[in-house]
C-alpha positions in Angstrom: 0.0 0.0 0.0 1.3 3.4 -1.0 1.9 5.9 1.9 1.9 9.6 1.6 5.5 10.3 2.8 5.0 14.1 2.1 2.3 14.3 4.7 4.3 12.3 7.2 7.3 14.6 6.7 5.0 17.6 7.3 3.8 16.1 10.6 7.4 15.7 11.7 8.0 19.4 11.2 4.9 21.4 11.9 5.0 25.2 11.1 6.1 27.3 14.1 4.1 30.2 13.0 4.4 33.6 11.4 7.5 35.6 12.5 7.0 39.2 13.4 9.5 40.4 10.7 7.7 38.5 8.0 4.3 39.7 9.2 5.4 43.3 9.2 7.0 43.0 5.8 3.9 41.4 4.2 1.7 44.0 5.6 3.6 47.1 4.3 1.2 47.3 1.4 -1.6 48.0 3.9 -0.2 51.5 4.6 -1.0 54.3 2.2 2.5 55.8 2.6 4.4 52.6 3.1 8.1 52.8 2.1 9.6 50.5 4.7 10.5 53.1 7.4 7.6 52.2 9.8 8.2 48.5 9.3 11.9 49.0 10.3 10.8 51.2 13.3 8.6 48.4 14.6 11.5 45.9 14.1 13.7 48.2 16.2 11.1 48.3 19.0 10.9 44.5 18.9 14.7 44.2 19.1 14.9 46.4 22.1 12.0 44.4 23.7 14.0 41.2 23.3 17.0 42.8 25.1 14.8 44.2 27.9 13.2 40.8 28.2 16.6 39.3 28.8 17.5 42.0 31.3 14.2 41.5 33.2 14.7 37.7 33.3 18.2 37.9 34.7 17.7 40.9 36.9 17.8 39.0 40.2 21.0 37.2 39.2 22.7 40.3 37.7 21.9 42.4 40.8 20.0 45.1 38.9 16.8 45.0 40.9 16.0 47.8 43.4 16.2 51.6 43.3 18.6 53.4 40.9 19.0 56.2 43.5 17.5 59.0 41.6 14.1 60.4 40.8 12.6 61.1 37.4 11.2 64.5 36.5 7.8 63.6 38.1 9.3 63.0 41.5 9.1 59.2 41.2 11.9 56.9 42.4 13.6 55.3 39.4 14.2 51.6 39.5 17.4 50.2 38.0 15.4 48.4 35.3 13.5 51.7 34.5 16.9 53.2 33.5 18.1 50.1 31.7 14.9 49.9 29.6 15.0 53.6 28.8 18.6 53.3 27.6 17.9 50.1 25.5 14.8 51.5 23.7 16.5 54.9 23.1 19.6 53.3 21.7 17.6 50.9 19.4 15.5 53.8 18.0 18.5 56.0 17.6 20.6 53.3 15.8 17.7 52.2 13.7 17.6 55.6 12.0 13.8 55.9 11.5 13.0 58.0 14.5 13.9 61.7 14.8 13.0 62.2 18.4 11.7 60.4 21.5 9.7 61.4 24.5 10.2 59.0 27.5 8.6 58.9 30.9 12.1 58.8 32.3 13.2 62.2 30.9 11.5 65.7 31.1 12.3 66.9 27.6 12.3 65.7 24.0 15.3 63.5 23.3 16.8 64.1 19.8 18.3 61.1 18.0 20.3 63.0 15.4 18.2 61.4 12.7 16.7 64.6 11.3 15.9 63.0 8.0 13.6 60.5 9.7 9.8 60.9 9.4 8.6 59.5 12.7 8.7 60.3 16.4 8.0 57.9 19.3 6.5 58.4 22.8 7.3 55.6 25.2 7.0 54.4 28.8 10.0 52.1 28.7 9.0 50.0 31.8 5.5 50.4 33.2 4.7 48.9 36.6 8.4 49.0 37.7 7.3 48.8 41.4 6.5 45.2 40.7 10.0 44.3 39.5 11.4 43.1 42.8 8.4 40.8 43.4 8.4 39.2 39.9 5.0 40.5 38.8 4.2 41.3 35.2 5.6 44.6 33.8 5.6 46.1 30.4 6.5 48.7 27.8 4.0 51.0 26.1 4.8 52.9 22.9 3.2 55.3 20.4 4.3 56.4 16.9 3.5 59.6 15.0 4.5 61.0 11.7 6.3 64.3 12.1 4.6 67.6 11.4 7.9 69.4 11.1 9.7 69.0 7.7 12.1 66.1 7.3 15.7 67.3 7.3 15.0 69.9 10.0 15.3 69.5 13.8 12.2 67.9 15.3 10.3 70.0 17.9 7.8 69.4 20.7 5.0 70.1 18.2 5.7 66.7 16.6 4.4 65.1 19.8 1.4 67.5 20.4 -0.8 66.2 17.6 -3.3 64.3 19.7 -4.2 60.6 19.9 -6.2 60.4 16.7 -3.0 61.1 14.7 -1.1 58.0 15.9 0.1 55.8 13.1 1.0 52.9 15.3 0.9 51.9 19.0 1.5 48.9 21.1 2.9 47.3 24.3 5.2 44.6 25.3 4.2 42.4 28.3 7.0 40.7 30.3 5.3 38.0 32.2 4.9 34.2 32.1 5.5 34.7 28.4 6.7 37.8 26.7 4.2 39.3 24.2 4.3 42.2 21.8 0.9 43.6 20.9 0.5 46.4 18.3 -1.9 48.1 15.9 -1.4 50.3 12.9 -5.1 51.1 12.7 -6.0 47.9 10.9 -6.8 45.5 13.8 -4.7 44.4 16.8 -2.1 41.6 16.6 -0.3 39.8 19.3 3.1 38.1 19.0 4.6 35.7 21.6 8.4 35.5 22.1 10.1 32.2 21.5 13.4 32.6 23.4 14.9 29.5 21.9 14.5 30.9 18.4 14.9 34.5 19.4 11.8 35.5 17.5 8.3 36.9 18.1 5.6 34.7 16.5 2.0 35.6 15.7 -0.1 34.0 18.4 -3.2 36.3 18.6 -4.3 37.4 15.1 -7.1 39.9 14.8 -7.6 40.4 18.6 -11.2 41.4 19.6 -12.1 42.2 23.2 -15.4 41.0 24.6 -18.2 43.6 24.4 -18.9 43.0 28.1 -17.2 41.4 31.0 -17.2 40.6 34.7 -13.9 42.0 35.8 -13.2 45.4 37.2 -9.6 46.6 37.9 -8.8 49.5 40.2 -6.8 50.3 43.2 -9.5 49.9 45.9 -7.0 51.2 48.5 -8.0 54.6 47.0 -11.7 53.9 47.2 -12.6 56.6 49.7 -10.8 59.2 47.5 -12.6 58.2 44.3 -15.4 60.5 43.0 -18.8 59.5 44.5 -20.2 58.1 41.2 -17.1 55.9 40.7 -17.6 54.5 44.2 -21.2 53.9 43.2 -20.2 51.9 40.1 -17.7 49.8 42.1 -20.3 49.0 44.7 -22.6 47.9 41.8 -19.8 45.7 40.5 -19.5 44.1 44.0 -23.2 43.5 44.2 -23.2 41.8 40.8 -20.4 39.5 41.9 -17.9 40.8 39.5 -14.2 39.8 40.1 -11.8 42.4 41.3 -8.4 42.0 39.6 -5.7 44.6 40.0 -1.9 44.0 40.0 -0.7 47.6 39.8 0.9 47.2 36.4 -1.2 49.0 33.7 0.0 46.7 30.9 -0.7 43.5 32.8 -4.2 44.7 33.9 -5.0 46.0 30.4 -3.8 42.8 28.7 -6.0 40.5 30.9 -9.1 42.6 30.4 -8.4 42.8 26.6 -8.5 39.1 26.4 -11.2 38.3 29.0 -13.4 41.3 29.0 -13.4 43.9 31.8 -12.8 47.5 32.7 -9.8 49.2 34.1 -10.3 52.4 36.2 -7.9 55.0 37.4 -10.1 58.0 38.2 -9.1 61.3 39.7 -8.4 61.3 43.5 -7.9 63.9 46.2 -4.1 63.3 45.8 -4.2 63.3 42.0 -7.2 65.5 40.9 -6.0 65.4 37.3 -5.5 61.6 37.3 -2.2 59.8 37.5 -1.6 58.1 34.2 0.2 60.0 31.3 -1.9 60.8 28.3 0.8 60.8 25.6 2.6 57.5 26.2 0.2 55.5 28.3 -3.4 56.4 27.6 -3.3 57.5 24.0 -1.6 54.2 22.8 -3.8 51.9 24.9 -6.9 53.8 23.8 -5.9 53.3 20.1 -5.4 49.6 20.8 -8.7 49.0 22.6 -10.7 50.9 20.0 -9.1 48.8 17.3 -10.1 45.7 19.3 -13.7 46.9 19.7 -13.5 48.5 23.1 -13.7 52.0 24.5 -11.5 54.4 26.4 -12.6 57.6 28.2 -11.5 59.9 31.0 -15.0 59.4 32.5 -16.6 61.9 30.2 -14.7 62.3 26.9 -13.0 59.9 24.5 -9.4 59.6 25.4 -8.2 59.9 21.8 -9.9 63.3 21.5 -8.5 64.8 24.6 -6.2 67.8 23.8 -2.5 67.4 24.8 -1.2 70.6 26.4 2.1 69.4 27.8 4.3 66.3 27.2 3.8 64.6 30.6 0.1 65.6 31.0 -1.9 63.3 33.3 -5.5 62.1 32.9 -8.1 59.9 34.5 -8.7 56.7 32.6 -11.6 54.3 32.1 -10.7 51.6 29.5 -11.9 48.2 28.4 -15.0 46.4 27.2 -17.4 48.8 25.5 -20.5 48.1 27.6 -18.6 48.5 30.8 -16.9 51.7 29.8 -20.2 53.1 28.5 -21.8 52.4 31.9 -19.0 54.0 33.9 -19.0 57.0 31.6 -22.8 57.4 31.9 -22.6 57.1 35.7 -19.8 59.7 35.8 -21.8 62.1 33.7 -24.8 61.6 36.0 -27.0 60.4 33.2 -28.1 57.4 35.2 -27.2 55.2 38.1 -25.5 51.9 37.4 -28.2 49.3 36.6 -28.0 45.6 37.1 -26.6 43.8 34.1 -25.9 40.2 33.5 -22.4 39.4 34.7 -20.0 38.4 32.0 -22.2 39.2 29.0 -21.4 36.7 26.2 -21.9 39.0 23.3 -18.6 39.9 21.6 -18.0 42.5 19.0 -16.7 41.3 15.7 -14.5 43.7 13.7 -14.3 43.6 10.0 -11.7 41.2 8.6 -8.6 43.0 7.7 -5.9 42.6 5.0 -3.5 41.4 7.6 -5.7 38.4 8.7 -5.8 37.1 5.1 -2.0 37.0 5.1 -1.6 34.9 8.2 -2.1 31.4 6.8 0.2 32.0 3.9 3.1 33.4 5.9 3.8 30.5 8.3 7.3 29.0 8.4 
């Protein structure tokens, strides 16, 4: 009897998936101004993420946990890994040649790369949730990419970063946890890649990510409950009554990623101590709002859409409500005083379905 040796051979070496580099390359045609620079920029971010992942994984053995011994411009104590991540990403973006300037949480002012011919600028939180470093809890990187408004070939200025969230051309995050993931969007869906340390590559693991339209998880620092606005406290009480699960680890990327996958809402409202909110609009809230909207969710400051908030200074803070559309809509309505939180079925099963994108079509043909 004849056997199909070709099929047997295929079973012995199953495809490992679509590598990030190949995925980015094959999706260049999806950009109206694609000439390769944005693709190279995303590769540079992925390279820095691999290096930071290595640094995070060996931090305890290398003795680089703990405080750096200085404060950043916001009065926050810098961790050693905060500084390491900042240096790694800045170096990768400078050496890659596609970024003219960078704004980082770790520096007060715009950082010039010397690449005045480059057409992009990047805003970045190099290591979010760094207070969790010493206790081995998930941490992450958040980034946002803009096309310059100043002419190429001239020095970039702060105005290149003041365009507002709707002008982002790409945004994403890297999660350093039980596995390391890079999740990003260029305005055509959300895609997640998991790092294979053995091969040194990110592989597509979550194509066309869509967040559930509703959920049964709420994430906030309940230690601040008594300082929250009255209507936010009312919403949290309603969540408790419904039997929703409270999940909060103090790492924005970690909490956001869980709720993106499972459905839920993340809340960081204004408090007596931080009346303007705590999170930074430019390099935390704008990029995550871009991602969640691309995945079918919502992001507001309790009243207004995050992406439409005007940016008046680089390190501006804002309250944030982000996650499943139905939950964010309810919080926003409660904050505006339109209605009190009503009882909803916990963990609604309805999920939004985004239109299939060009990138999804390419997934099957790009595996190696």
